[in-house]
N, C-alpha and C positions, 0 to 999 in steps of 0.2 A: 164279273159283270152279273148282278144280281138279278132277282126276279124268277118266276115260274115258268115253267115249260108251256107253251101253247097247246091246245088239243091236238093239233096238225104235227107238232114237234113230238108229243107223246107217242102218237100213232105212228110217225116215222121210225122211231126208236124201235117199238114192238115190233113192227114188221120187218125192219132190217135186222133185229136180232133173231127173227124165225128164218131169215135167209130168202125174203122175198124179192122179186126184182123191183127196179125202179119203176117199170111200166105197171107191175101189179100194184105197187104201194100207191102210185099215183090214181090208177082207179079207185082204190080203195078210200083215198082221202080226199078224192074229188079235186085233184091238182092237174094240171099238164105234167109231162114228163120234164119239161124244162123247169117248171115251178118247183117241182119235187127235188130235182137236180140242184137248185139253188137252197132250197130248204137244208137238204143234207149238207151241203156245203158250209152253209152258216153254222149248223150244229158241229162239224168237223173243226171248223175255225175256233169257235168257242170252247170246244173241249181239248184243242191241240191233238187231234186225231189226224193219224196219217192216212187212213184208209177205211171203208165202211166196219170191217171187222174191228180195227181198233176203236172206232166211234163207240161200238157196243161195249168194249172194254172200258173205254173211259166214260160212259155214262154210269157203269156199275162202280167203277173206281169213285166218281164223284158224287154217288148218292141218288142219281137221277133215276135209277132204275135196279131191280134185283133180278136175278135169274135163278131159277129152280127147275130141276128136270122132273117130269112126271115119271111113272111107271113105263111108259112107252117111250121115254126118252126124247120126248118133245119138249122145245123150250117154251117156258111161259114167263113172261115177264110182267112184274108189277112196277109201275112208276110211282116214285115217291116225290113229293112234294115238300122240299125242306128249305129252311131258309139258306139262301145263297145259291139255289139252283137256276138255271139260266131263264132268260126271256126269249 
């Protein structure tokens, strides 16, 4: 399933990787909690992830994002837009 990630998908992955709750992520990206749940479910289906933690792992494996640790051990994600990433 080719294509690029939408801005909402990128943001949802970043905030999921940071451990934010669905309610918090939904507020940050201006979606209802049901809308966010649908977006995350679509990302999980496209990536083959079993749960939210596995979604972040799969996103890294698939090149959708990278994760680095800062000196304070907070997670910082940088999403990449490579050919073959999801829409």
